[in-house]
C-alpha positions, 0 to 999 in steps of 0.5 A: 689233425689225425682222425681219432677213429674208435673200433665202432667207427672202424667197423662202420667205415671199413668192415661195414663195407662188406655188408653193403650192396655189391658184397652181399651174398658172398659165395663160392664155387657153385654159388651165386655172387663173387667169392669172399675176399681174404685179408692177411695180417702180418704183425711185426712184434717188437717195433720195427725201425721203419726209418732203417727199413724205408729211409729218406736217404737224402734228408739232411736231418736224417743224415745228421742225426742217424748213425750211418750203419742204421741208415739205408743209403743211395750209394755204398754198402748200405744202398737200397732200392730207390722207390721214386715214391715222393717228389722231394725225398729219395726214399730207399727200401732196405737192401734186403727187401728186394722182394718187396721192392719188386712188388712196388715196381709192379705197382701193387704195393702201398706204403704209409711211411708215418702211420701209428697210434694217435695216443702217445705210448712206447709200451709194447703191451699197450701199443699192441693191445690198442692196435689189436682192438682198434680202440683208443684208451678211452674205450671200454676194454672189452670186445674182440679184435678188429681182424676178428670183427672183419671175419665176423662181419662177413656173417652167413653170406659166406659159404661154406661159412667164414673162418679165420686162421692164425699161422702160429701156436696161439690165437692172437688178440686181433682175431678174437671175436671171429666166431670160428678161428683156429691156430695152425702153424703148419699143415705138413703132416695133417692136423691131428688133435693133441693126444691122437685119437684117444685125446681127440675123443676126450676133448670132444667128450669134454665139450660135447654138451656144454652150452658155455662159450668155451664149449661152443668154441671148442666144438667149432674149432674141432669141426674146422680143423677136421674140415681142413684136414679132410681137404688136404691131398693124400697119397694112396696110403692116406699120408698127407702129400707135401705142399707144392706152392704155385709159381715156383714160390720158395718159402724155405729162405724165410724159415718158420715165418715162411712155413706159417705163410705157406700154411695160410696160402695152402688153407686159402686154396683148399678152403674158400671159407678162409676170410682172415689170417694172421702171422706174426714175426717177432724180434724187431725190438732192436735196442742193441746190435741193430746193424747186424740184426735188422738185415736178417729180419728184413731178409726173412720178411721180404723173402717170406712175403715175396713167396706168398705173393707168388704163391697166391697170384692165381687165387681166384678171389681178391686178397690183401696182405697188410703189414704193421708193427706197434710203433717205430723207433727213435730217430737218434741211435742209442749207445748200444748200436740200436734204437729205442721205442719211437712213435710213427712207423711204416704200414704196408699193403699189397695183393691182387684185385685192389687199387692201392698199388703205388700209393705213398702216404703222408710224410711229415719230415724229420726237421727238428720242428717236425719231430714229436717231442723233438725225438720221434718221427711224428704220426701223420696218419692214424693207423685205423684210417690206414687199416680202414682204407685197406679194408675198403679197397679189399671189399671193392668199394671206392675210397673217399 
């Protein structure tokens, strides 16, 4: 039976670990205690077809019920990387996910192939909302996001003060409640406020004396943006220097997604107060044309994550990238060369300093009597239990 962990239980079991002995007094250079860990969420909006991304290539039911062009196989044009992850099933990672396959071989990638919401839903809006808050349907619809709670839980123990960053144009609900959070799709060229100097003065004046939540948040955001801006390296004429990723990391092959990841990596290096970040990658709602659409998405995802992994390799603190989508997709293809909304999907995590590398989660199988409602990969693990385990691992606590 799937454990139904609500947001309170999630915080108590996972985020609460950040406040326990051994993690109090988190600080940075020149301060006592270990540096704060960094948790980066990559959310795949639209519902990734994890059965195409991570295929049980030799599963007879899968071969029978899934169209050949929507499977990753052991041989031929659709062949993918063998993971040797399961004793009885030949799991293959999509051929365009070579970067992630390399992290798996390095024993630093963990995979949960059948995780998801315990509440049956095929609505993007509802599923994303539930995952952002860490609450079930029965919970009151208030409060912040689970990733914001992670940042807030570090409290005043982090110096020079914890903050969260969204590598995109707006603040996602997962980061709501972080206290200090900014949206920064890119650090190239600096972080000037809208409207230039006059616009910045107007925004400051508007919120200078307000004691409401919006004014306080505005002042905090302006302060965080300026603090980050002041740390950017510049040339002799004050112009922001181009970012140079470490270890020959190349974000160019991942387009805008790569640029957002690069902003997170640069911020993590120059501002040790960054404890949580999120970058979204959309386009996974593949109701049609999945055979040609999904390879492009997987290529972008894998190249971006491989670049981030290389770039952060020498970051002097623990960090983890958590990758999830709101649900998986149907086992059988539809009539438009795609797949419709399903249930369980794949959750991934990798990084430096943790102990989850090489873990492979529960697999319920695709036999007809194992499918949910006879059509979907069943949810074998509550995503909240998976997120909790990732947070416990990052916080440096043993997982029971």
